[in-house]
C-alpha positions as CSV (number, residue, x, y, z in Angstrom):
1,M,99.3,-152.1,-189.7
2,S,96.3,-150.0,-189.8
3,R,97.3,-148.5,-186.4
4,S,100.8,-147.3,-187.7
5,K,99.1,-146.0,-190.7
6,N,96.7,-143.9,-188.5
7,K,99.6,-142.8,-186.3
8,A,101.4,-141.7,-189.5
9,S,98.5,-139.8,-190.8
10,A,97.9,-137.9,-187.4
11,S,101.6,-137.1,-187.4
12,L,101.4,-135.5,-190.8
13,V,98.3,-133.6,-190.0
14,A,99.8,-132.4,-186.7
15,Q,102.9,-131.5,-188.6
16,S,101.0,-129.7,-191.4
17,Q,99.0,-127.8,-188.7
18,E,102.1,-126.6,-187.1
19,N,103.7,-125.4,-190.3
20,S,100.5,-123.6,-191.1
21,N,100.7,-121.9,-187.6
22,I,104.3,-120.8,-188.2
23,L,103.4,-119.5,-191.6
24,L,100.7,-117.3,-190.1
25,K,103.1,-116.2,-187.4
26,N,105.7,-115.2,-189.8
27,R,103.0,-113.3,-192.0
28,K,101.9,-111.5,-189.0
29,K,105.4,-110.4,-188.1
30,Y,106.1,-109.3,-191.6
31,S,102.8,-107.3,-191.7
32,E,103.7,-105.7,-188.4
33,K,107.1,-104.7,-189.4
34,K,105.8,-103.4,-192.6
35,K,103.2,-101.2,-190.8
36,I,105.9,-99.9,-188.6
37,L,108.2,-99.0,-191.6
38,F,105.3,-97.3,-193.3
39,S,104.4,-95.4,-190.1
40,I,108.1,-94.2,-189.7
41,I,108.0,-93.0,-193.4
42,W,104.6,-91.1,-193.1
43,L,105.7,-89.8,-189.5
44,Y,108.7,-88.3,-191.2
45,I,106.7,-86.7,-194.1
46,V,104.0,-85.3,-191.7
47,T,106.6,-83.9,-189.3
48,R,108.7,-82.4,-192.1
49,I,105.5,-80.7,-193.5
50,L,103.7,-79.6,-190.2
51,V,106.3,-79.5,-187.4
52,T,110.0,-78.9,-188.2
53,D,112.5,-79.7,-191.0
54,I,114.0,-82.9,-189.8
55,D,116.7,-82.7,-192.5
56,A,117.8,-79.3,-191.3
57,L,118.1,-80.7,-187.9
58,I,120.2,-83.5,-189.1
59,I,122.4,-81.3,-191.1
60,Y,122.8,-79.0,-188.1
61,N,123.7,-81.8,-185.6
62,L,126.2,-83.4,-188.1
63,G,127.8,-80.1,-188.6
64,L,127.6,-80.3,-192.4
65,S,128.6,-77.3,-194.2
66,D,127.5,-78.5,-197.6
67,I,123.8,-79.1,-197.9
68,S,124.1,-80.4,-201.4
69,L,126.4,-83.2,-200.0
70,Y,123.7,-84.3,-197.5
71,A,121.0,-84.1,-200.2
72,I,123.0,-86.3,-202.6
73,L,123.8,-88.8,-199.9
74,R,120.1,-89.0,-198.8
75,L,119.1,-89.6,-202.4
76,L,121.7,-92.4,-202.8
77,V,120.8,-94.2,-199.6
78,I,116.9,-94.0,-200.4
79,T,117.6,-95.2,-203.9
80,L,119.8,-97.9,-202.7
81,V,117.3,-99.3,-200.1
82,V,114.4,-99.0,-202.7
83,V,116.5,-101.0,-205.3
84,I,117.7,-103.6,-202.8
85,T,114.1,-104.0,-201.8
86,W,112.9,-104.3,-205.3
87,I,115.6,-107.0,-206.3
88,K,114.7,-109.0,-203.0
89,I,110.9,-109.2,-203.7
90,S,109.1,-109.7,-206.9
91,N,107.9,-106.9,-209.1
92,I,104.2,-107.5,-208.3
93,K,104.9,-107.5,-204.5
94,F,107.1,-104.3,-204.8
95,W,104.4,-102.2,-206.6
96,Q,101.8,-103.7,-204.3
97,N,103.8,-102.3,-201.3
98,M,104.2,-99.0,-203.1
99,A,100.5,-98.7,-203.5
100,L,100.0,-99.7,-199.9
101,L,102.4,-97.1,-198.6
102,A,100.5,-94.5,-200.8
103,V,97.3,-95.4,-199.1
104,F,98.6,-96.0,-195.7
105,P,97.1,-93.0,-194.1
106,L,93.7,-94.1,-195.1
107,Y,94.1,-97.8,-194.7
108,P,95.0,-99.1,-192.2
109,G,95.7,-95.7,-190.8
110,F,92.3,-93.9,-190.9
111,Y,90.5,-97.2,-190.9
112,T,92.2,-98.4,-187.7
113,V,91.4,-95.0,-185.9
114,A,87.8,-95.1,-187.0
115,K,87.6,-98.7,-185.8
116,K,89.2,-97.8,-182.3
117,I,86.7,-95.0,-182.0
118,F,83.7,-97.3,-182.4
119,Q,85.2,-99.7,-180.0
120,V,85.3,-97.1,-177.2
121,P,81.6,-97.5,-176.4
122,K,82.0,-101.3,-176.2
123,Y,84.9,-100.9,-173.8
124,L,82.9,-98.5,-171.7
125,Y,80.0,-100.8,-171.6
126,Q,82.1,-103.8,-170.7
127,N,83.6,-101.8,-167.8
128,R,80.3,-100.1,-166.6
129,K,81.4,-96.7,-167.4
130,T,77.9,-95.6,-168.1
131,T,78.3,-91.8,-168.0
132,L,81.2,-91.9,-170.3
133,L,79.5,-94.4,-172.4
134,F,76.4,-92.1,-173.1
135,Y,78.7,-89.3,-173.7
136,S,80.8,-91.2,-176.3
137,L,77.6,-92.4,-177.9
138,E,76.3,-88.7,-178.1
139,V,79.4,-87.7,-179.8
140,I,79.1,-90.4,-182.4
141,V,75.4,-90.2,-182.8
142,T,75.6,-86.2,-183.0
143,F,78.3,-86.6,-185.8
144,F,76.1,-88.6,-187.8
145,V,73.1,-86.5,-187.4
146,N,74.9,-83.5,-189.0
147,F,76.9,-85.9,-191.2
148,K,76.9,-83.8,-194.3
149,S,77.8,-80.6,-192.7
150,N,80.5,-82.2,-190.6
151,V,82.0,-84.0,-193.7
152,A,82.0,-80.7,-195.5
153,K,83.8,-79.0,-192.7
154,I,86.5,-81.8,-192.5
155,I,87.0,-81.5,-196.4
156,L,87.2,-77.8,-196.1
157,L,89.7,-78.0,-193.4
158,L,91.8,-80.5,-195.3
159,L,91.8,-78.2,-198.5
160,G,92.9,-75.4,-196.2
161,M,95.8,-77.4,-194.9
162,I,96.8,-78.5,-198.5
163,G,96.6,-74.9,-199.7
164,L,98.7,-73.8,-196.7
165,F,101.8,-76.1,-197.7
166,Y,101.4,-76.0,-201.6
167,F,100.3,-72.3,-202.4
168,D,102.7,-69.4,-202.3
169,N,102.5,-65.6,-202.7
170,Y,99.0,-64.2,-202.5
171,W,97.4,-67.6,-203.4
172,L,97.8,-68.1,-199.8
173,F,94.9,-65.9,-199.0
174,I,92.6,-68.8,-200.2
175,P,93.5,-71.1,-197.1
176,I,93.2,-67.9,-195.0
177,C,89.7,-67.5,-196.2
178,T,89.0,-71.3,-195.7
179,F,90.2,-71.2,-192.2
180,S,88.3,-68.0,-191.5
181,I,85.0,-69.5,-192.9
182,I,85.5,-72.5,-190.7
183,Q,86.1,-70.6,-187.6
184,L,83.2,-68.2,-188.3
185,S,80.8,-70.9,-189.0
186,H,81.7,-72.8,-185.9
187,L,81.3,-69.7,-183.7
188,W,77.8,-69.1,-185.3
189,K,76.9,-72.7,-184.5
190,R,78.1,-72.3,-180.8
191,F,76.2,-69.0,-180.5
192,K,73.0,-70.7,-181.6
193,Q,73.5,-73.5,-179.3
194,S,73.8,-71.0,-176.4
195,F,70.1,-70.0,-176.8
196,S,68.6,-73.3,-178.2
197,P,66.8,-76.1,-176.3
198,I,69.0,-78.7,-174.8
199,K,69.9,-81.4,-177.1
200,F,70.4,-85.2,-176.3
201,F,71.8,-87.5,-178.9
202,G,71.4,-84.6,-181.4
203,L,67.7,-84.3,-180.6
204,K,66.0,-81.3,-179.0
205,M,64.8,-81.7,-175.5
206,D,62.2,-78.8,-175.4
207,F,59.5,-80.3,-173.1
208,E,57.8,-76.9,-172.5
209,N,56.8,-76.3,-176.3
210,D,56.9,-79.9,-177.5
211,Q,55.1,-82.4,-175.2
212,P,55.9,-85.9,-176.0
213,K,53.1,-88.3,-176.6
214,G,52.1,-90.6,-173.8
215,F,51.5,-94.3,-173.9
216,S,48.9,-95.4,-176.6
217,A,47.7,-98.9,-176.5
218,E,46.1,-98.5,-180.2
219,E,49.5,-97.4,-181.5
220,A,51.4,-100.3,-179.9
221,L,48.9,-102.8,-181.0
222,K,49.1,-101.5,-184.5
223,S,53.0,-101.8,-184.4
224,I,52.4,-105.4,-183.1
225,K,50.1,-106.4,-185.8
226,E,52.5,-105.0,-188.5
227,E,55.4,-107.1,-187.2
228,A,53.3,-110.0,-186.3
229,N,53.9,-113.4,-188.2
230,E,50.6,-114.6,-190.0
231,K,51.8,-118.2,-189.6
232,L,51.4,-118.0,-185.8
233,N,48.2,-119.2,-184.2
234,E,46.2,-117.1,-181.9
235,D,47.7,-118.2,-178.6
236,E,51.4,-117.6,-180.1
237,K,50.3,-114.1,-181.3
238,E,48.9,-113.4,-177.8
239,A,52.2,-114.5,-176.2
240,K,54.2,-112.4,-178.6
241,E,51.9,-109.3,-177.8
242,M,52.4,-109.8,-174.1
243,E,56.3,-110.2,-174.6
244,H,56.1,-106.9,-176.7
245,F,54.3,-104.8,-173.9
246,L,56.8,-106.5,-171.3
247,M,59.9,-105.3,-173.3
248,L,58.2,-102.0,-173.8
249,S,57.7,-101.6,-170.0
250,V,61.2,-102.7,-169.1
251,F,62.8,-100.4,-171.8
252,S,60.7,-97.4,-170.7
253,N,61.4,-97.9,-167.1
254,A,65.1,-98.4,-167.6
255,L,65.2,-95.5,-170.0
256,G,63.5,-93.0,-167.8
257,A,65.7,-94.0,-164.8
258,R,68.9,-93.4,-167.1
259,M,67.6,-90.1,-168.4
260,R,67.0,-88.6,-164.9
261,Y,70.4,-90.1,-163.7
262,I,72.2,-88.4,-166.6
263,L,70.7,-85.1,-166.1
264,N,71.2,-85.4,-162.4
265,N,74.9,-86.3,-162.7
266,K,75.5,-83.3,-165.1
267,T,76.5,-85.5,-168.1
268,Y,75.3,-82.7,-170.3
269,M,77.9,-80.3,-168.5
270,I,80.6,-82.9,-169.3
271,S,79.4,-82.7,-172.9
272,L,79.5,-78.8,-172.7
273,L,83.1,-78.9,-171.3
274,G,84.1,-81.2,-174.3
275,K,82.4,-78.7,-176.7
276,V,84.6,-75.7,-175.2
277,V,87.8,-77.8,-175.3
278,F,87.0,-78.6,-179.1
279,S,86.2,-75.1,-179.8
280,F,89.4,-73.8,-178.3
281,T,91.4,-76.5,-180.3
282,L,89.9,-75.7,-183.5
283,S,90.5,-71.9,-183.1
284,I,94.2,-72.7,-182.3
285,I,94.4,-74.8,-185.5
286,C,92.8,-72.2,-187.7
287,F,94.6,-69.2,-186.5
288,G,97.8,-71.1,-186.5
289,G,97.1,-71.8,-190.2
290,I,96.2,-67.9,-190.8
291,N,99.2,-66.7,-189.2
292,Y,101.6,-69.2,-191.0
293,A,100.0,-68.2,-194.3
294,L,100.6,-64.5,-193.5
295,Y,104.3,-65.4,-192.6
296,S,104.7,-67.3,-195.9
297,I,103.2,-64.3,-197.9
298,D,105.7,-61.9,-196.4
299,P,108.1,-62.8,-193.5
300,S,108.4,-59.2,-192.6
301,W,104.9,-59.0,-191.2
302,F,106.4,-60.8,-188.1
303,R,109.5,-60.3,-185.8
304,V,111.1,-63.7,-185.4
305,D,114.7,-64.8,-185.1
306,F,114.2,-68.2,-186.6
307,N,112.6,-69.9,-189.5
308,P,109.2,-71.0,-188.0
309,S,107.2,-73.9,-188.9
310,Y,103.4,-74.4,-188.9
311,F,103.7,-75.9,-185.5
312,D,105.6,-72.7,-184.2
313,F,102.5,-70.8,-185.3
314,I,100.3,-73.4,-183.5
315,Y,102.4,-72.7,-180.4
316,Y,102.1,-68.8,-181.1
317,S,98.3,-69.1,-181.4
318,F,97.9,-71.2,-178.3
319,F,99.9,-68.5,-176.1
320,T,98.6,-65.5,-178.1
321,I,96.7,-64.2,-175.0
322,F,100.0,-63.8,-173.2
323,S,102.4,-60.9,-173.8
324,E,105.6,-63.2,-173.0
325,G,106.9,-66.4,-173.7
326,V,106.4,-66.5,-177.4
327,D,109.4,-65.7,-179.9
328,I,107.1,-64.6,-182.5
329,E,105.8,-61.0,-182.7
330,P,103.4,-59.3,-185.1
331,V,104.7,-56.3,-186.7
332,V,102.1,-55.0,-189.4
333,T,98.6,-54.0,-188.7
334,L,97.0,-56.9,-190.4
335,T,99.0,-59.5,-188.3
336,K,98.2,-57.4,-185.2
337,I,94.5,-57.7,-186.0
338,V,94.7,-61.5,-186.5
339,R,96.4,-61.8,-183.1
340,M,93.5,-59.7,-181.5
341,A,91.0,-61.9,-183.2
342,G,92.8,-64.9,-181.9
343,V,92.6,-63.6,-178.4
344,G,88.9,-62.9,-178.8
345,V,88.1,-66.4,-180.3
346,S,90.3,-68.5,-178.3
347,F,89.6,-67.0,-174.9
348,L,86.9,-64.4,-174.6
349,I,84.2,-65.7,-176.9
350,N,84.8,-69.3,-175.7
351,F,84.4,-68.1,-172.1
352,I,81.4,-66.1,-172.8
353,I,79.7,-69.0,-174.5
354,L,80.6,-71.3,-171.5
355,V,79.1,-68.9,-169.0
356,V,75.9,-68.3,-171.1
357,L,75.5,-72.0,-171.9
358,F,75.9,-72.9,-168.4
359,N,73.6,-70.2,-166.9
360,N,71.1,-70.6,-169.6
361,N,71.0,-74.3,-169.6
362,N,71.3,-74.8,-165.7
363,E,67.7,-73.5,-165.4
364,K,66.6,-75.7,-168.4
365,Y,68.2,-78.7,-166.7
366,Q,66.0,-78.3,-163.7
367,K,62.9,-78.0,-165.8
368,S,64.0,-80.8,-168.0
369,I,64.5,-83.2,-165.1
370,S,61.0,-82.1,-163.8
371,H,59.3,-82.9,-167.1
372,I,61.2,-86.1,-167.7
373,M,60.2,-87.5,-164.3
374,H,56.6,-86.5,-164.8
375,F,56.6,-87.7,-168.4
376,S,58.4,-91.1,-167.6
377,Q,56.3,-91.8,-164.6
378,G,52.9,-91.1,-166.3
379,Y,54.1,-93.2,-169.4
380,N,55.1,-96.2,-167.2
381,S,52.0,-95.9,-165.0
382,D,49.6,-96.0,-168.0
383,L,51.6,-98.9,-169.5
384,D,51.7,-101.0,-166.2
385,N,47.9,-100.3,-165.7
386,Y,47.2,-101.4,-169.2
387,F,49.2,-104.5,-168.8
388,Q,47.6,-105.3,-165.4
389,D,43.9,-104.8,-166.9
390,K,44.8,-107.0,-169.8
391,Y,46.8,-109.8,-168.4
392,G,45.8,-109.9,-164.7
393,Y,49.3,-109.1,-163.3
394,S,51.9,-106.3,-163.4
395,P,54.9,-106.3,-165.4
396,K,57.1,-106.7,-162.5
397,E,55.3,-109.6,-161.4
398,K,55.5,-111.2,-164.8
399,L,59.3,-110.7,-164.8
400,T,59.7,-112.8,-161.6
401,T,58.0,-115.7,-163.2
402,L,59.6,-115.5,-166.6
403,D,61.2,-118.7,-167.7
404,S,65.0,-118.5,-167.9
405,K,64.7,-120.1,-171.4
406,S,62.5,-117.2,-172.7
407,K,63.7,-115.6,-175.9
408,I,63.3,-112.1,-174.4
409,K,65.2,-113.0,-171.2
410,D,68.6,-112.0,-172.7
411,A,67.1,-108.8,-174.2
412,I,65.7,-107.8,-170.8
413,T,69.0,-108.6,-169.1
414,F,70.9,-106.4,-171.8
415,I,68.6,-103.5,-171.3
416,N,68.9,-103.5,-167.6
417,H,72.7,-103.8,-167.8
418,V,73.1,-100.8,-170.3
419,L,70.2,-98.5,-169.1
420,T,69.7,-99.2,-165.4
421,P,71.9,-96.5,-163.4
422,P,73.9,-97.5,-160.7
423,R,72.5,-97.1,-157.1
């Protein structure tokens, strides 16, 4: 009797678990479908604003002569879909979904993009793409080092975009000034970088003028005492002290080797190329916005045989260094000056900055490599000698006898995995 009851209860538990799994799967499918629908809606909105008028393309392809008929049909279809959805789900769920649709670009849109960006270093680490790992980390760290100014520029760029599509007449000179400020500030930043010391993770690497401190046993012991647990006895404190010096030795050796490997493999030059591509892209976005605003103020300032969108002026700005291949031509002096400025910024200035940065920093690289090798070798030698004098054996000898169950074993393995360059 008891066995049959146990079987029945086990069957009920299994059935309940199965129902829960089915419910979770259905909710996941519903959530995915909702994300797809919201993505399509926002893709339509963004495409209509930034790229081209989708409705105009539909009218043209359907061969409709009466635009008002299409507008009425579109309104009726959208209203019908909204009303049917409202009837099918409750009032609370309907308004919840409307709110989710409104904030969809921020969450999960922006949140998902930010999450994916921060997952890039993890992916590169797992696949041992060490050069790209350090470059991606440099981009992320550099962004947060200049967080306030970067956020201000992003907000300024968004305000310029909003003004570009919602202002008219001479109010459009506001986004023109906004884009001009962004472009000029960026060029000034690049100009300063051309003659500044090399930076790594947003920090200056000027070894000629700022000599880094070598190993100091007093400072290391002071740091250990500040972190020490007062409840530990003297033997435990001494063991912790030795582990601290051992970890410091492993980290400094691995970091010195990695720094030399990065500089020797021209990772900074990859970063330099990325900066040039970013500068070129930003100039296209800004000058595309400036030209589109000028066209919106007075279409006669450009010679064009169609109704261009912002994307058309992005295309125009991208190919502005060529005389052929673009269906938009500046007519008045102002638009010609803007085109000339676009050529200067998009091509010549970026090219000059690239050459100056490369030639200027190439010599600095050789000096930096020499200073890094000298400093890291001296630091590690002093640390190893101190360890040898204090404990009677070198850090390398201690590592070979380190217990596999030691708490610092995993940390040392992680440091070596991340920082030690491939041979």
